[in-house]
Backbone as a ProteinNet text record, in pm:
[ID]
protein_1_A
[PRIMARY]
MQQLTDKQLLRYDRQITLKGFDIDKQERLQNQSALIIGVGGLGCSASLFLASAGIGSLTLVDFDKVSESNLSRQILYTEQSLKHKKVLAAKQRLTQHNPDMLINTIDQRLDDKSLTAQIKQHTIVIDCSDNIQTREQINRCCYQVKKPLISGAAIRMEGLLSVFTYQDDAPCYHCLSMLFGQEQLTCVEAGVMSPLVGMMGSLQAIEAIKVLTSYGKPLISRLLMVDVMTMQFNEIGLTKLPNCPVCHAK
[TERTIARY]
14500.1	14371	14419.9	14385.5	14395.8	14280.4	14340	14220.6	14226.8	14098.7	14016.8	14090	14156.2	14199.5	14115.8	14157.3	14059.5	13967.5	14016.4	13918.1	13836	13894	13775.3	13648.3	13677.5	13643.6	13488.2	13575.6	13433.1	13354.1	13412.2	13338.8	13232.2	13241.7	13185	13084.4	13127.5	13065.8	12929.6	12788.3	12695	12638.7	12751	12700.2	12761.5	12904.9	12964.6	12857.1	12721.4	12709.5	12535.3	12539.2	12450.7	12384	12291.5	12330	12395.5	12487.1	12536.3	12655.6	12634.2	12761.3	12922.1	12930.7	13071.3	13157.3	13277.6	13431.8	13477.9	13457.6	13511.7	13438	13329.6	13235.2	13251	13296.4	13369.1	13472	13563.9	13755.7	13707	13576.1	13609.8	13548.3	13484.9	13449.7	13544.6	13611.9	13745.6	13827	13795.4	13892.7	13920	13717.9	13697.1	13686.4	13670.6	13652.7	13521.7	13476.8	13382	13449.5	13348.8	13366	13222.4	13232.6	13099.6	13097.7	13010.2	13035.4	12887	12969.3	12831.1	12789.6	12857.3	12878.8	12770.1	12597.2	12488.5	12419.3	12329.8	12196	12196.6	12259.9	12234.9	12357.7	12505.4	12638.5	12689.6	12593.2	12617.9	12645.1	12524.2	12432.8	12528.8	12516.2	12560.6	12665.8	12748.7	12957.2	12933.3	12866.7	12832.4	12787.3	12747.7	12726	12816.7	12898.5	13009.5	13093.6	13117.5	13186.1	13161.1	13119	13049.5	13087.3	12988.9	12983.2	13133.8	13239.2	13403.6	13417.2	13440.1	13443.5	13582.4	13726.3	13825.1	13860.9	13807.1	13829.8	13703	13722.4	13633.8	13722.4	13599.6	13657.5	13536.8	13580.7	13440.4	13496.3	13422	13389	13280	13347.5	13206.5	13287.1	13252.3	13304.1	13248.1	13150.1	13137	13071.1	13030.7	13101.6	12988.5	12963.2	12876.3	12844.6	12625.6	12613.3	12462.1	12393.3	12288.4	12200.6	12134.1	12026.3	12063.4	12186.4	12252.8	12241.9	12257.3	12284.6	12104.7	12048.8	11922	11912.6	11980.4	12003	12117.4	12175.1	12328.6	12398.8	12411.1	12424	12583	12656.4	12799.2	12855.7	12783.6	12822.7	12770.5	12800.4	12747.3	12741.8	12717.2	12714	12916.6	12998.2	13161.5	13177.8	13079.1	13188.5	13096.4	13024.6	13025.3	13075.6	13071.7	13173.7	13312.5	13366.5	13447	13388.2	13503.3	13456	13404.5	13291.4	13244.1	13301.2	13410.3	13456	13606.5	13626.9	13727.1	13659.5	13544.4	13455.2	13396.1	13350.3	13309.3	13463	13530.5	13641.8	13699.5	13679.7	13704	13583.4	13511.2	13397.4	13387.9	13362.1	13379.6	13564.5	13641.2	13737.7	13714.9	13647.3	13605.5	13530	13447.4	13353	13439.5	13523.9	13640.7	13781.2	13837.9	13991.2	14103.6	14038.9	14121.2	14100.5	13972.4	13906.9	14001.1	14052.3	14172.8	14013.6	14053.4	13954.6	14012.1	13957.3	14078.4	13947	14006.5	13888	13910.8	13857.6	13842.2	13710.5	13781.5	13702.2	13695.5	13663.8	13665.7	13562.5	13493.2	13404.3	13522.2	13484.5	13568	13548.5	13608.1	13529.7	13574	13475.8	13483.7	13590.9	13773.6	13845.9	13899.3	13865.4	13964.4	13808	13717.1	13628.3	13615.9	13639.8	13661.9	13805	13899.3	14010.8	14012.2	13930.4	13887	13815.1	13732.6	13623.9	13701.3	13816.3	13897.8	13937.9	13928.9	14092.6	13994.4	13833.3	13730.8	13642.4	13614.3	13502.5	13395.8	13371.3	13190.6	13183.2	13047.2	13063.3	12973.1	12881.6	12791.5	12757.7	12642.6	12674.8	12481.6	12512.9	12469.5	12458.9	12440.5	12437.7	12323.5	12297	12184	12115	12181	12116	12167.9	12055.1	12032.2	12195.7	12260.3	12374.4	12473.9	12454.3	12599.1	12580.4	12445.4	12398.1	12431	12381.6	12420.1	12578.8	12689.4	12789.8	12857.8	12783.2	12847.6	12829.2	12686.2	12690.4	12750.9	12750.3	12809.9	13007.7	13089	13224.9	13181.5	13088.7	13096	13073.3	13019.8	12903.2	13072.1	13173.1	13278.1	13337.4	13389.8	13476.6	13370.3	13260.6	13194.3	13192.7	13200.8	13238	13025.5	13002	12879	12862.1	12723.5	12645.2	12599.8	12596.7	12420.4	12410.5	12274.8	12198.5	12091	12084.7	11994.1	11975.2	11813.8	11788.1	11714.2	11641.1	11523.4	11510.4	11366.4	11285.5	11202.9	11112.5	11026.6	10956.9	10890.6	10889	10885.2	10943.1	10970	11126.9	11140	11311.9	11295.6	11407.2	11409.6	11547	11565.2	11735.2	11703.9	11779	11887.6	11971.3	12033.8	12169.8	12209.6	12315.1	12355	12533.8	12468.6	12645.9	12631.1	12583.5	12638.3	12640.1	12588.7	12599.2	12513.3	12549.4	12490.3	12371.5	12283.9	12150.3	12075.1	12172.9	12085	12079.1	11970.9	11958.1	12119.7	12089.4	12164.6	12127.4	12140.8	12064.3	11979.4	12044	12021.2	11864.6	11860.2	11744.8	11591.6	11673.9	11609.1	11516.5	11660.6	11593	11553.7	11529.3	11491.9	11340.7	11298.7	11150	11098.7	11228.5	11168.3	11151.9	11139.2	11139.9	11227.8	11265.6	11337.4	11311.9	11232.8	11226.2	11204.5	11313.4	11312.3	11382.7	11283.6	11275.2	11435.3	11479.4	11643.3	11533.3	11601	11551.7	11551.8	11613.4	11647.2	11499.2	11451.3	11350.9	11204.1	11169.9	11101.8	11118.9	11224.2	11206.2	11194.5	11292.6	11262.6	11276.9	11245.6	11175.8	11300.7	11366.2	11513.7	11523.4	11462.2	11491.9	11488	11480.2	11385.3	11541	11623.6	11740.1	11827.9	11842.4	11890.3	11851.3	11711.7	11671.5	11732.2	11741.6	11768.5	11950	11969.2	12170.4	12188.6	12116.2	12133.3	12130.9	12015.8	11998.2	12107.6	12074.7	12217.3	12332	12364.9	12487.1	12497.9	12368.2	12250.5	12311.7	12308	12251.7	12427.3	12496.4	12656.8	12721.1	12729.4	12725	12734.3	12575.7	12531.5	12650.9	12648.6	12715.8	12855.3	12911.9	13054.4	13119.5	13028.8	12993.6	12970.7	12858.2	12801.1	12741.2	12646.3	12528.9	12393.2	12289.8	12159.6	12159.6	12006	11971.5	11961.1	12078.4	12046.9	11974.8	11939.8	11821	11912.3	11930.3	11977.7	11895.4	11802.8	11711.5	11615.9	11613.5	11471	11497.9	11346.7	11390.1	11256.9	11318.4	11298.2	11212.2	11091.7	11017.5	10947.8	11017.9	10960.8	10849.8	10764.1	10652.3	10673.3	10725	10713.5	10634.9	10531.9	10388.9	10250.3	10283.9	10200.1	10236.5	10403.4	10491.4	10452.1	10466.7	10476.5	10633.7	10667.2	10724.7	10649.4	10734.8	10704	10826.3	10770.3	10887.4	10837.7	10951	10900.1	11041.2	11032.4	11130.8	11212.1	11316.6	11404.1	11417.1	11400.8	11498.3	11539.9	11619.8	11728.2	11678	11654.3	11606.6	11669.3	11629.8	11677.4	11715.9	11644.2	11735.2	11832.4	11849.1	11923.2	12067	12144.7	12243.2	12361.1	12344.5	12474.3	12505.7	12430.3	12443.6	12396.6	12361.4	12382.6	12477.2	12495.4	12605.6	12738.6	12715.1	12815.1	12983.8
10348.9	10326.8	10128.7	10132.2	10005.9	9963.8	9794.1	9725.7	9607.5	9520.9	9421.1	9295.8	9144.8	9083.6	8984.2	8857.9	8755.1	8727.6	8707.7	8721.7	8823.4	8989.9	9064.4	9029.5	8994.8	8959.8	8900.2	8788.9	8635.4	8729.9	8795.5	8898.8	8963.6	9025.1	9110.2	9125.9	8978.3	8910.7	8977	8977.5	9023.7	9110	9209.4	9341.2	9423.7	9300.7	9328.6	9302.7	9179.4	9077	9197.4	9312.7	9409.1	9489.8	9509.3	9566.7	9710.1	9719.8	9858.2	9932.9	9783.3	9783.3	9654.7	9749.2	9650.5	9680.4	9580.4	9577.1	9727.8	9820.9	9967.6	9999.8	9978.6	10139	9970.3	9868.8	9813	9897.2	9920.5	9928.5	10092.7	10178.6	10296.4	10322.9	10250	10243.3	10167	10137.8	10053.4	10229.6	10250.1	10360.6	10509.2	10515	10559.5	10635.1	10719.6	10741.4	10795.4	10798.3	10865.9	10886.2	10997.9	11009.8	11028	10949.7	10907.4	10992.6	11115.7	11136.7	11151.3	11030.2	11036.3	10883.2	10756	10627.4	10563.3	10587.7	10586.1	10571.4	10490.3	10404.9	10397.4	10526.4	10553.1	10530.8	10557.1	10508.2	10425.9	10298.5	10154.9	10114.6	10170.1	10092.5	10083.8	10265.8	10278.6	10239.3	10280.8	10206.5	10098.5	9972.4	9843.4	9778.9	9850.7	9830.2	9870.1	9980.4	10074.1	9973.7	9921.9	9808.1	9704.5	9643.3	9507.5	9502.9	9632.9	9690.4	9711	9741.9	9730.9	9886.7	9975.1	10129.8	10062.2	10185.5	10163.1	10210.9	10298.6	10418.7	10406.3	10447.5	10523.8	10587.2	10743.4	10741	10803.9	10720.6	10755.9	10839.2	10956.2	11089.9	11039.4	11068.5	11042.1	11058.9	11155.2	11122.7	11092.5	10983.5	10924	10798.4	10720.3	10593.4	10500.9	10359.8	10330.3	10280.5	10308.1	10306.4	10173.8	10137.2	10009.5	10066.3	10188.3	10252.2	10196.4	10250	10231	10079.2	10002.9	9890.5	9810.8	9871.4	9832.6	9833.7	9963	9925.6	10078.4	10031.6	10053	9939.7	9853.9	9706.2	9671.4	9772.7	9778.7	9657	9715.9	9677.7	9628.2	9552.2	9446.7	9450	9357.2	9349.8	9464.7	9359.9	9336.9	9540.1	9619.1	9734.1	9836.2	9820.9	9895.8	9961.1	10148.3	10169.5	10219.6	10161.1	10195	10298.5	10393.4	10468.9	10384	10467.3	10390.7	10374	10502	10434.5	10343.4	10342.8	10229.9	10055.1	10077	9954.9	9942.8	10035.9	10020	9972.5	10045.9	10009	9836.4	9831.6	9646.3	9552.9	9573.9	9484.8	9598	9626.7	9689.4	9626.3	9585.5	9530.3	9382.1	9269.3	9191.2	9127.8	9250.6	9270.7	9246.6	9353.4	9403.2	9393.9	9342.1	9352.3	9375.9	9439.3	9526.9	9666.1	9690.6	9831.1	9947.7	10036.9	10145.8	10242	10179	10251	10341.9	10519.3	10585.2	10674.2	10708.6	10682.1	10872	10888.8	11039.3	11064.6	11118.3	11036.1	11219.9	11268.6	11408.9	11558.8	11652.1	11659.3	11772.4	11819	11935.6	12070.4	12182.8	12300.6	12301.5	12407.7	12437.5	12385.2	12446.4	12471	12335.5	12241.1	12075.7	11988.2	12061.4	11954.2	11965.4	12071.3	12126.3	12034.6	12102	11968.2	11860.9	11791.3	11630.8	11633.8	11703.3	11692.7	11683.2	11804.4	11754	11659.6	11589.8	11451.3	11333.5	11327.9	11265.4	11249.1	11166	11204.3	11221.4	11147.1	11166.1	11155.1	11297.8	11338	11254.3	11174.9	11044	11133.2	11239.7	11249.1	11200.5	11133.2	10963.3	11123	11232.9	11320.6	11347.9	11349.3	11354.5	11412.2	11618.2	11734.1	11786.5	11915.6	12064.8	12110.5	12132.3	12174.2	12106.7	11990.9	11911.9	11916.4	11897.1	11876.2	12028.9	12158.2	12249.9	12284.7	12225.6	12282.5	12217.8	12037	11994.9	12082.7	12089.5	12127.9	12260.5	12354.1	12422.5	12443.4	12321.5	12312.7	12229.5	12091.4	12095.8	12207.1	12277.1	12351.2	12473.2	12478	12596.4	12496.3	12322.2	12278.6	12184.4	12187.9	12164.2	12020	11902.1	11753.4	11773.7	11615.7	11555.2	11511	11514	11513.1	11423.5	11306.3	11209.1	11243.5	11284.5	11316.7	11274.2	11176.4	11094.9	11165	11127.7	11130.8	11001.5	11022.7	10949.5	10939.6	10947.2	10994.4	10902.2	10874.7	10786.9	10715.5	10715.9	10648.5	10659.6	10823.9	10861.4	10879.8	10926.4	10916.8	10966.3	11071.9	11185.5	11157.4	11154.5	11144.9	11180.6	11243	11316.6	11319.1	11412.2	11404.4	11571.8	11619.9	11736	11741.3	11820.7	11816.1	11999.6	12103.3	12207.8	12256.6	12189.4	12239	12425.5	12500.2	12650.3	12706.9	12525.3	12544.8	12445.6	12421.6	12282.5	12379.2	12324.1	12342.4	12295.9	12317.9	12256.5	12276.3	12167.9	12122.7	12241.8	12379.4	12426.2	12476.1	12490.3	12514.6	12453.7	12289.6	12195.7	12263.6	12248.4	12321.7	12378.9	12506.7	12602.9	12634.1	12485.6	12465.7	12465.4	12351.7	12281.5	12359.6	12464.9	12594.4	12581.7	12628.3	12624.2	12518	12498.6	12367	12162.1	12084.4	11984.9	11864.2	11831.1	11747.2	11581.8	11524	11446.6	11342.8	11161.6	11134.6	11005.6	11154.4	11073.8	11134.9	11266.6	11354.3	11265.7	11211.2	11168.1	11026.7	10925	10823.2	10755.8	10618.2	10586.6	10466.7	10471.4	10225.2	10213	10068.5	10005.3	10029.3	9953.2	9890.7	9979.8	10114.6	10228.1	10341.5	10330.9	10394.6	10286.6	10129.9	10117.7	10111.8	10067.6	10110.6	10271.4	10369.7	10472.8	10486.5	10442.5	10423.5	10355.7	10243.8	10167	10220	10294	10393.6	10520	10598.6	10601.4	10614.4	10466.8	10387.5	10397.7	10355	10321.2	10455.9	10571.9	10655.7	10718.1	10681	10731.6	10606.2	10509.1	10470.8	10467.9	10469.1	10575.1	10692.2	10771.5	10919.8	10868.5	10757.4	10747.9	10689.6	10588.4	10526.9	10573.4	10691.7	10755.4	10620	10622.5	10419.7	10528.2	10472.2	10559.1	10701.6	10713.2	10869.4	10924.3	10956.6	11041.8	11077.5	11128.1	11223.2	11341.3	11371	11510.3	11664.3	11684.8	11809	11712.6	11649	11592.8	11538	11542	11443.2	11340.4	11233.1	11166.6	11093.2	11115.8	11092.4	10971.2	10849.3	10734	10765.8	10705	10670.7	10535.9	10455.2	10325.6	10245.7	10366.2	10380.3	10288.5	10396.1	10334.3	10278.1	10241	10195.7	10313.8	10407	10526.7	10572.8	10573.4	10640.9	10731.3	10856.7	10992.3	11066.5	11157.8	11246.6	11388.8	11485.3	11606.2	11649.7	11755	11834.7	11926	11925.7	11996.6	12231.2	12254.8	12444.4	12532.6	12563	12670.7	12787.1	12862.2	12912.5	13041.2	13157.6	13310.1	13399.4	13333	13386.1	13261.1	13211.3	13069.9	13164.8	13120.5	13204.1	13139.6	13012.8	12915	12944.7	12856.5	12849.8	13021.8	13133.8	13262.6	13391.2	13311.1	13393.8	13416.9	13560.3	13642	13653.5
-21872.1	-21787.6	-21736.5	-21643.9	-21570.9	-21622.4	-21708.4	-21764.4	-21676.1	-21717.8	-21588.3	-21635.2	-21514.5	-21494.2	-21513.6	-21594.7	-21607.9	-21451.3	-21356.4	-21297.6	-21229.7	-21257.2	-21293.6	-21383.1	-21509.6	-21584	-21553	-21476.7	-21473.1	-21415.4	-21233.8	-21142.1	-21197.9	-21255.2	-21381.8	-21428.8	-21472.8	-21632.1	-21619.3	-21524.7	-21566	-21577.2	-21582.3	-21570.3	-21712.4	-21728	-21828.3	-21974.6	-21938.1	-22083.4	-22056.6	-21973.4	-22012.9	-22135.3	-22221.7	-22349.9	-22329.2	-22369.6	-22376.1	-22233.8	-22162.5	-22091	-22075.8	-22143.6	-22212.4	-22069.1	-22163.8	-22065	-22100.2	-22145.7	-22149.9	-22066	-22050.4	-21946.1	-21752.6	-21779.2	-21675.3	-21631.3	-21729.8	-21675.3	-21661.8	-21766.6	-21695.5	-21559	-21469.7	-21347.1	-21230.5	-21331.4	-21222.7	-21239.8	-21350.9	-21290.1	-21217.2	-21140.8	-21133	-20959.2	-20902.9	-20786.9	-20740	-20630.8	-20534.7	-20423.5	-20355.8	-20247.7	-20225.4	-20044.1	-19977.5	-19839.9	-19862.2	-19734.3	-19583.9	-19547.5	-19437.9	-19469.6	-19353.3	-19326.4	-19323.2	-19277.7	-19218	-19331.3	-19312	-19411.1	-19537.3	-19561.5	-19689.3	-19747.1	-19686.4	-19694	-19722.2	-19571.2	-19636	-19703.6	-19731.1	-19872.1	-19987	-20034.7	-20154.6	-20137.5	-20062.6	-20094.7	-20077.8	-20058.7	-20063.5	-20206.1	-20274.1	-20412.5	-20516.8	-20458.8	-20552.3	-20549.3	-20430.6	-20372.7	-20500.9	-20461.3	-20499.5	-20675.3	-20712.2	-20925.3	-20951	-20833.1	-20918.5	-20954.8	-20892.8	-20875.2	-20826.5	-20918.1	-20835.2	-20711.2	-20614.6	-20480.3	-20464.9	-20312	-20273.7	-20165.2	-20098.1	-19967.1	-19901	-19751.5	-19699	-19559.7	-19579.8	-19468.3	-19350.8	-19218.4	-19109.9	-18994.8	-18901.8	-18743.9	-18626.5	-18703.2	-18608.1	-18560.7	-18395.6	-18446.8	-18430.2	-18449.1	-18403.4	-18336.4	-18305.6	-18220.2	-18192.4	-18032.7	-18088.1	-18216.4	-18208.7	-18253.5	-18503.9	-18478.4	-18563.9	-18693.6	-18584.3	-18640.4	-18748.9	-18701.9	-18793	-18935.3	-18933.8	-19112.2	-19172.4	-19084	-19146.2	-19191.9	-19235.3	-19318.1	-19325	-19253	-19254.7	-19189.7	-19079.6	-19005.3	-18882	-18757.6	-18648.6	-18543.7	-18462.7	-18272.4	-18247.3	-18337	-18292.3	-18341.8	-18457.7	-18473.9	-18403.1	-18299.3	-18178.9	-18076.2	-18096	-18028.9	-18146.6	-18220.6	-18319.5	-18461.5	-18524.4	-18544.9	-18744	-18782.9	-18881.9	-19019.8	-19036.2	-19168.3	-19084.9	-19041.7	-19029.7	-19046.7	-18951.8	-18976.9	-19113.2	-19174.6	-19330.3	-19397.6	-19375.4	-19456	-19465	-19294.5	-19313.6	-19400.3	-19383.3	-19449.3	-19638	-19680	-19766	-19828.5	-19787.7	-19846.4	-19889.7	-19746.9	-19777.2	-19881.8	-19924.9	-20034.2	-20189.7	-20172.7	-20287.3	-20273.2	-20246.9	-20219.7	-20282.3	-20417.9	-20470	-20469.1	-20414.9	-20466.9	-20324.4	-20369.6	-20285.8	-20211.4	-20068.8	-20008.3	-19833.4	-19831.9	-19768.9	-19724	-19558.7	-19493.6	-19411.7	-19388.7	-19289.4	-19195.6	-19057.8	-18980.6	-18873.1	-18956.7	-18915.5	-18957.5	-18960.1	-18989.1	-19101.1	-19223.4	-19313.2	-19324.9	-19327.1	-19378.5	-19513.8	-19578.8	-19720.7	-19783.9	-19733.5	-19780.1	-19807.1	-19707.1	-19710.7	-19762.1	-19825.5	-19857.7	-20008.6	-20028.6	-20117.6	-20239.3	-20106.6	-20217.1	-20221.7	-20086.5	-20110.2	-20217.7	-20275.8	-20380.9	-20510.6	-20508.1	-20642.4	-20676.7	-20621.4	-20560.8	-20623.6	-20666.9	-20692.1	-20800	-20899	-20982.7	-21006.4	-20832.2	-20802.6	-20677.8	-20605.5	-20465	-20459.4	-20348.8	-20277.2	-20203.6	-20162.6	-20038.4	-19949	-19909.1	-19810.2	-19653.3	-19638.1	-19506.6	-19484	-19355	-19300	-19221.3	-19252.7	-19143.5	-19342.7	-19285.7	-19434.2	-19432.1	-19327.3	-19359.3	-19433.5	-19404.6	-19449.9	-19578.4	-19632	-19771.1	-19844.4	-19732.5	-19878.9	-19844.1	-19772.4	-19810.8	-19884.2	-19883.4	-20070.6	-20108.4	-20163.7	-20282.1	-20301.2	-20231.3	-20238.7	-20295	-20194.8	-20277.4	-20418.8	-20410.9	-20530.5	-20697.8	-20665.1	-20736.3	-20802.5	-20727	-20707.7	-20806.7	-20784.2	-20873.1	-20986.5	-21012.8	-21145.8	-21107.3	-20996.9	-20941.7	-20995.7	-21007.6	-21022	-20881.5	-20905.6	-20673.4	-20668.8	-20616.1	-20642.1	-20523.1	-20518	-20382.9	-20322	-20184.5	-20192.2	-20027.6	-19996	-19822.6	-19877.3	-19652.9	-19642.7	-19522.4	-19507.9	-19363.9	-19371.6	-19240.3	-19274.5	-19350.2	-19398.2	-19524.4	-19705.9	-19688.3	-19797.5	-19832.3	-19929.7	-20009.7	-20119.2	-20130.8	-20266.9	-20354.1	-20451.6	-20509.6	-20661.7	-20624.5	-20729.7	-20830	-20874.2	-20994.7	-21010.5	-20998.3	-20976.5	-21079.5	-21212.5	-21264.6	-21304.2	-21311	-21246.7	-21399.4	-21443.3	-21605.4	-21630.1	-21732.8	-21663.6	-21708.2	-21735.6	-21744.6	-21623.2	-21557.4	-21480.5	-21346.3	-21268.1	-21096.2	-21058.9	-20863.2	-20808.7	-20686.1	-20566.6	-20449.2	-20333.8	-20392.8	-20338.6	-20380.3	-20499.8	-20541.9	-20572.8	-20500.5	-20461.9	-20328.6	-20238.2	-20087.4	-20068.9	-20122.5	-20061.3	-20138	-20154.1	-20179	-20059.8	-20002.8	-19872.9	-19749.5	-19750.1	-19648	-19466.6	-19425	-19300.7	-19208.1	-19188.6	-19042.8	-19139	-19130.2	-19168.1	-19046.5	-19057.1	-18976.4	-18995.8	-18862.2	-18881	-18920.1	-18928	-18874.6	-18735.8	-18650.5	-18510.5	-18464.9	-18537.2	-18479.2	-18540.3	-18644.5	-18688.4	-18756.3	-18740.1	-18783.3	-18924.2	-18908.8	-19107.8	-19050.3	-19176.8	-19214.1	-19278.2	-19194.7	-19212.8	-19342.3	-19415.1	-19541.7	-19642.6	-19615.6	-19709.8	-19717.4	-19601	-19661.5	-19784.6	-19706.1	-19794.3	-19976.5	-19991.4	-20121.5	-20194.4	-20105.6	-20151.7	-20186.3	-20061	-20069	-20236.6	-20248.1	-20380.1	-20528.8	-20513.3	-20609.8	-20632.4	-20543.6	-20585.7	-20537.8	-20555	-20598.2	-20791.4	-20821.3	-20951.2	-21076.7	-20969.8	-21075.2	-21040.1	-20990.5	-20964.5	-21055.8	-21107.2	-21186	-21371.8	-21344.1	-21478.2	-21506.4	-21410	-21457.2	-21467.2	-21376.4	-21425.9	-21550.5	-21594	-21695.1	-21866.5	-21815.3	-21900.9	-21997.2	-21863.1	-21952.9	-21887.7	-21962	-21887.5	-21924.4	-21912.9	-21849.6	-21686.2	-21676.6	-21481.8	-21447.6	-21291	-21283.7	-21275.8	-21361.5	-21397.1	-21397.4	-21323.9	-21324.2	-21356.1	-21239.4	-21216.1	-21072.7	-20985	-20835.4	-20869.9	-20805.7	-20820.1	-20614.1	-20646.2	-20496.8	-20496	-20384.8	-20312	-20185.9	-20206.9	-20107	-20075.6	-19998.4	-19960.2	-19894.3	-19833.7	-19750.1	-19854.7	-19951	-20082.1	-20171.6	-20170.3	-20300.4	-20421.3	-20405.2	-20545	-20528.9	-20695.6	-20748.9	-20827.2	-20810.9	-20872.6	-20902	-20967.2	-21046	-21080.3	-21092.1	-21081.8	-21197.7	-21201.3	-21310.3	-21226.3	-21214.6	-21098.4	-21215.5	-21197.6	-21286.6	-21174.1	-21264.2	-21183.2	-21157.3	-21028.4	-20967.1	-20975.5	-21063.5	-21106.4	-20937.3	-20850.2	-20741.1	-20592.7	-20655.7	-20623.3	-20547	-20458.8	-20445.7	-20475.4	-20490.2	-20488.4	-20673.9	-20702.5	-20949.8	-20962.9	-20854.7	-20918.8	-20880.7	-20805.2	-20754.4	-20844	-20854.6	-20910	-20889.7
[MASK]
++++++++++++++++++++++++++++++++++++++++++++++++++++++++++++++++++++++++++++++++++++++++++++++++++++++++++++++++++++++++++++++++++++++++++++++++++++++++++++++++++++++++++++++++++++++++++++++++++++++++++++++++++++++++++++++++++++++++++++++++++++++++++

């Protein structure tokens, strides 16, 4: 395991000082890797705080380029990023925040085989995508190799967050999405409040750190629902559905 340098001990002092979060946990975080799928509003915030917190490596997956409409909520990008590939622009900014971290980029869609191969190479997966098809694909592939998944979503003034570890008695993402119905809007169709995506992405980073370092109580089998219109936080329990075609497949 790679140990912290004196410079890193100083940099992460406030985390190391946390009760129960010591040098061992900071070193564990430094030796972990995360696959972040989607470097939009959620992914920009999640990757920024994971980089700042001292994760060892990130792989960023996104095939899109930076556009004018991204700048209000995707905090890694500036006017100079316009028309550049998101993963490359994000890597440049993240490297400025943490030059000690390894950052890989993938600027294309991944089929199930390629995605599963990438998931196998990482400790955790963070779903920052913006459509149900990609989320379902990520869930299927994570379930196959039993890699933990941090799932977040933000639309209008509402956010969702949960953690899936694919234990025998725990639900998968599809157990949740089956409750949504077929018609699900995207941010393009319904809009989203800019700070909300930063808020939810930050929460994804926190949950990832907790899972990676065995710190605190992650949102496993629980769904956090955030309504920033009224600033209400609610939580419901999630159960494994007997008719789920993913986690009950033979």
